[in-house]
C-alpha positions as CSV (number, residue, x, y, z in Angstrom):
1,M,13.2,-34.7,16.4
2,N,13.0,-31.5,18.3
3,F,10.2,-28.7,18.2
4,S,12.5,-27.0,15.2
5,S,12.6,-30.1,13.1
6,V,9.1,-30.2,13.2
7,S,8.3,-26.7,12.5
8,R,10.7,-27.0,9.6
9,V,8.8,-30.4,8.3
10,F,5.4,-28.8,8.6
11,S,6.5,-25.8,7.2
12,R,7.5,-27.6,4.2
13,I,4.1,-29.8,4.0
14,S,2.4,-26.3,4.2
15,L,3.8,-24.8,1.6
16,A,3.7,-27.8,-0.8
17,V,-0.2,-28.5,-0.1
18,L,-0.7,-24.6,-0.5
19,R,1.1,-24.7,-4.1
20,T,-0.5,-27.5,-5.3
21,G,-3.7,-26.1,-4.4
22,L,-3.1,-23.1,-6.3
23,R,-1.9,-24.9,-9.6
24,L,-5.3,-26.8,-9.9
25,P,-7.9,-25.8,-12.4
26,V,-9.6,-22.8,-11.3
27,T,-13.2,-24.8,-10.6
28,F,-10.8,-27.0,-7.9
29,R,-8.4,-24.0,-7.2
30,H,-11.6,-22.4,-5.2
31,V,-12.5,-25.4,-3.8
32,A,-8.8,-26.0,-2.4
33,K,-8.4,-22.6,-1.5
34,K,-11.3,-22.6,0.9
35,L,-10.1,-26.1,2.5
36,I,-6.8,-24.6,3.2
37,F,-7.8,-21.1,4.4
38,K,-10.5,-22.9,6.9
39,S,-8.0,-25.7,8.0
40,G,-5.1,-25.5,10.8
41,I,-2.4,-25.2,7.7
42,G,-4.1,-21.9,6.6
43,A,-4.2,-20.7,10.7
44,Y,-0.1,-21.7,10.6
45,I,0.9,-20.2,7.2
46,D,-1.0,-17.1,8.3
47,E,1.0,-16.6,11.5
48,S,4.3,-18.5,11.1
49,I,5.4,-18.9,7.5
50,G,3.7,-16.5,5.4
51,W,1.7,-17.0,2.2
52,P,4.0,-17.3,-0.8
53,L,3.2,-14.6,-3.3
54,S,3.0,-14.5,-6.8
55,Y,4.6,-12.4,-9.5
56,P,6.0,-9.5,-9.1
57,L,6.7,-10.9,-6.0
58,H,7.5,-14.1,-6.6
59,G,9.7,-15.3,-3.9
60,C,8.5,-13.3,-1.5
61,R,5.9,-14.2,1.7
62,M,3.2,-12.3,3.6
63,L,2.1,-13.0,7.4
64,G,-1.5,-12.4,8.2
65,A,-4.8,-13.4,7.1
66,G,-4.5,-10.2,4.7
67,G,-1.7,-12.4,2.7
68,R,-4.4,-14.7,1.5
69,A,-5.5,-12.3,-0.4
70,Y,-2.2,-11.8,-2.2
71,A,-1.2,-15.2,-2.7
72,T,-3.1,-15.7,-6.0
73,G,-1.9,-12.7,-7.7
74,G,-3.9,-10.1,-9.7
75,Y,-4.5,-7.8,-6.9
76,E,-4.9,-3.8,-7.9
77,A,-3.0,-5.1,-11.3
78,S,-3.3,-1.5,-12.9
79,A,-1.6,0.1,-9.7
80,V,0.9,-2.5,-9.4
81,Q,1.9,-2.0,-13.1
82,V,2.4,1.8,-12.5
83,I,4.6,1.3,-9.7
84,M,6.7,-1.2,-11.6
85,D,6.8,1.5,-14.3
86,V,7.8,4.7,-12.6
87,V,9.7,3.1,-9.6
88,N,13.6,2.0,-10.6
89,P,16.9,1.2,-8.4
90,G,18.0,3.6,-5.9
91,C,14.5,5.3,-6.2
92,V,13.3,6.9,-2.3
93,C,9.9,6.0,-2.2
94,L,7.2,6.8,0.7
95,D,4.3,4.2,1.2
96,V,1.4,6.0,2.9
97,G,-1.0,3.9,4.3
98,A,0.8,0.6,4.4
99,H,-1.2,-1.5,5.7
100,Q,0.4,-4.9,6.2
101,G,3.1,-4.7,3.2
102,Y,1.9,-5.7,0.1
103,F,3.0,-2.4,-1.7
104,T,5.7,-1.9,0.7
105,L,7.6,-5.4,-0.5
106,L,6.9,-4.7,-4.1
107,L,8.6,-0.9,-3.6
108,S,11.5,-2.8,-1.6
109,R,12.1,-5.2,-4.3
110,L,12.2,-2.2,-7.3
111,V,14.1,0.1,-5.2
112,G,17.3,-2.2,-4.5
113,Q,19.3,-1.9,-1.9
114,Q,20.5,1.5,-3.0
115,G,17.1,3.0,-2.5
116,H,14.8,3.3,0.3
117,V,10.8,2.8,1.6
118,Y,9.7,4.9,4.1
119,A,6.2,3.2,5.2
120,F,3.5,4.7,7.4
121,E,0.7,2.8,8.9
122,A,-1.2,4.6,11.5
123,H,-2.7,1.0,13.1
124,P,-0.4,-0.3,15.9
125,Q,-1.2,-3.9,14.8
126,N,-1.2,-3.4,11.3
127,A,2.3,-1.9,11.6
128,L,3.7,-4.7,13.8
129,L,2.5,-7.1,10.9
130,L,4.1,-4.6,8.5
131,Q,7.5,-4.4,10.1
132,R,7.2,-8.7,10.5
133,N,6.6,-9.0,6.8
134,I,9.5,-6.9,6.1
135,Q,11.7,-8.6,8.2
136,L,10.2,-12.4,6.8
137,N,11.3,-11.1,3.3
138,S,14.9,-9.8,4.4
139,F,14.2,-6.0,3.5
140,Q,14.9,-4.4,6.7
141,Q,18.0,-2.6,5.5
142,R,16.1,-0.8,2.9
143,V,12.6,0.0,4.9
144,T,11.9,2.3,7.5
145,V,8.7,1.5,9.1
146,K,6.6,4.6,10.9
147,Q,3.6,3.9,12.9
148,I,2.1,7.6,12.4
149,A,-1.2,8.9,10.9
150,V,-0.1,11.1,8.2
151,T,-1.9,14.6,8.1
152,D,-1.5,18.2,7.7
153,G,0.4,18.5,10.9
154,G,-2.0,20.3,12.7
155,E,-2.0,18.0,15.7
156,L,0.9,15.6,17.2
157,T,-2.0,12.8,17.9
158,I,-5.3,12.1,16.1
159,A,-8.1,9.8,16.7
160,L,-8.2,6.4,14.8
161,Y,-11.5,5.1,13.5
162,A,-12.8,1.7,12.8
163,G,-13.8,0.8,9.4
164,R,-16.6,-1.5,8.0
165,G,-16.7,-4.7,9.8
166,D,-13.5,-3.8,11.6
167,S,-11.3,-4.5,8.8
168,S,-7.8,-4.1,9.1
169,T,-7.6,-2.3,5.6
170,E,-10.0,0.5,6.3
171,W,-9.3,1.8,9.8
172,N,-9.1,6.0,9.3
173,I,-9.1,9.3,10.7
174,V,-11.7,10.8,9.2
175,G,-14.4,9.3,11.5
176,H,-16.9,7.3,8.8
177,D,-16.3,4.4,6.6
178,V,-15.6,4.5,3.0
179,T,-19.5,4.3,2.5
180,G,-19.8,7.6,4.5
181,Q,-21.4,5.5,7.7
182,P,-20.0,7.1,11.0
183,T,-17.7,4.7,12.9
184,L,-16.3,5.0,16.6
185,E,-13.1,6.1,17.9
186,E,-10.9,3.2,19.1
187,L,-7.6,4.7,19.6
188,Q,-5.4,7.9,19.7
189,V,-2.2,7.4,17.5
190,P,0.5,9.9,16.6
191,A,0.3,12.2,13.9
192,A,2.4,14.3,11.2
193,S,2.6,15.7,7.8
194,L,5.0,14.6,5.3
195,D,6.5,18.2,5.0
196,G,7.0,17.9,8.8
197,Y,8.8,14.2,8.6
198,I,10.9,14.4,5.2
199,Q,14.0,17.3,5.9
200,A,14.1,19.8,3.0
201,G,16.3,18.7,0.1
202,Q,15.8,14.9,0.9
203,P,15.1,13.4,-2.4
204,V,11.8,11.9,-2.9
205,D,10.8,10.0,-6.4
206,F,7.5,8.3,-5.3
207,V,4.7,8.2,-3.1
208,K,1.9,5.8,-2.9
209,M,-1.1,7.1,-0.9
210,D,-4.1,5.0,0.4
211,I,-5.6,6.3,3.5
212,E,-9.0,5.8,3.4
213,G,-10.8,9.4,2.9
214,A,-7.9,11.5,4.7
215,E,-6.1,12.3,1.3
216,G,-6.9,15.6,1.4
217,L,-5.2,16.4,5.1
218,A,-2.2,14.4,3.6
219,L,-1.8,16.6,0.3
220,A,-2.4,19.5,2.4
221,G,0.7,18.5,4.4
222,M,3.3,17.6,1.9
223,R,2.8,20.8,0.0
224,N,6.5,21.7,0.2
225,L,7.6,18.2,-0.7
226,L,5.2,18.6,-3.8
227,R,6.9,21.9,-4.9
228,N,10.4,21.2,-4.2
229,Q,11.1,17.4,-4.0
230,R,8.5,17.0,-7.5
231,P,7.7,13.4,-6.6
232,T,5.1,11.0,-8.7
233,L,2.2,10.0,-7.0
234,L,0.0,7.4,-7.3
235,V,-3.5,8.3,-4.8
236,E,-6.8,6.5,-4.0
237,F,-9.3,9.1,-4.0
238,H,-12.2,7.2,-1.9
239,N,-15.1,9.6,-2.5
240,S,-16.2,12.8,-3.9
241,E,-15.1,14.9,-1.0
242,T,-11.5,13.5,-1.2
243,W,-11.7,14.3,-5.2
244,A,-11.8,18.0,-4.5
245,A,-8.2,17.7,-3.2
246,R,-6.7,17.0,-6.4
247,A,-6.6,21.2,-6.4
248,E,-3.5,20.7,-4.2
249,L,-1.8,18.5,-7.2
250,L,-2.9,21.2,-10.0
251,S,-1.8,24.0,-8.1
252,A,1.8,22.3,-7.9
253,S,1.6,22.0,-11.5
254,Y,1.0,18.4,-11.5
255,D,-1.1,17.0,-14.5
256,L,-3.4,13.9,-13.2
257,W,-4.2,10.5,-15.0
258,S,-7.0,8.1,-14.5
259,L,-6.1,4.4,-14.2
260,E,-8.7,2.6,-15.8
261,G,-7.7,-1.1,-16.4
262,T,-4.6,-1.3,-18.4
263,Q,-5.3,2.4,-19.7
264,R,-4.2,5.8,-18.3
265,I,-6.5,8.4,-19.1
266,K,-5.5,12.1,-19.0
267,I,-8.1,14.1,-16.5
268,A,-9.0,17.5,-17.4
269,P,-8.5,19.9,-14.5
270,G,-12.2,20.8,-14.4
271,D,-13.1,17.2,-14.8
272,E,-15.2,16.2,-11.8
273,K,-15.6,12.8,-12.6
274,R,-13.7,10.8,-9.8
275,A,-10.9,8.7,-10.5
276,Y,-10.1,6.1,-7.8
277,H,-6.9,5.4,-9.0
278,C,-4.9,9.0,-10.1
279,L,-1.7,8.8,-11.1
280,A,-0.2,12.4,-10.5
281,V,2.9,13.2,-12.4
282,P,5.1,16.8,-12.5
283,K,4.5,18.5,-15.9
284,E,8.1,18.4,-16.6
285,R,8.1,14.4,-16.3
286,L,5.0,13.7,-18.5
287,G,6.7,10.9,-20.4
288,I,6.0,8.5,-17.3
289,A,2.2,8.6,-18.1
290,R,2.2,9.2,-21.9
291,S,4.3,5.9,-22.7
292,H,0.7,4.4,-21.6
293,Q,-1.9,7.2,-23.1
294,H,-5.2,5.7,-24.6
């Protein structure tokens, strides 16, 4: 038996052990997950075969330790549901702050072969793993990965800072983590605005944005896109400072909705209560949000 045959056998055993563990009753499932995560099987799945994802990405897999968080499902369920409601086959989507690819994979599945996803990720290691996860799931024909930081376009390069505990999900360009604590500059990365990257007249239907406090910069750098292509957006506003940047959306004639569990609650223009997950819908397409209004 050669090495590739041994690898295939070990892959099947690893996935069988994982799937069996995830089907156990909740009490035993947590124990099984800990044993798998800490074992050689967990490390092998991280690097070689990827973690099998559950609904709505059943049949897909994700490499990397981050994939473990998605293997059991339920990740940011309200955001996932919005995306499933508004993204259709043939759509063109932007994943701004794609990390290692969970939402990129979801968008790729939803847009189908006739659509396209542009995935923007600033950190080179995350971008590399993002590309590997796209290839693992055979979505490379419908996804373009750009290893750049999305900004207002004022600079060609920008400093990238570590997040809390060097978490791969919290690298940022604002110089502090999500709690406001200053962090160290780690490297310089290419930077561009969405208005500078997306050509005039190119359709854009949906934008998901999660960039750890740089929302204001990115929204300021897509004013033309907001007014001309009129995409629906799902934005994570990480603090009260970035919440002020919702003015970019309001001035472009968008209505805003807060995602709270299974509810979508309309936000009054003067409401200072921050919505962590904010759905922004062009006023002319309010049916998207009203179908789930409470």
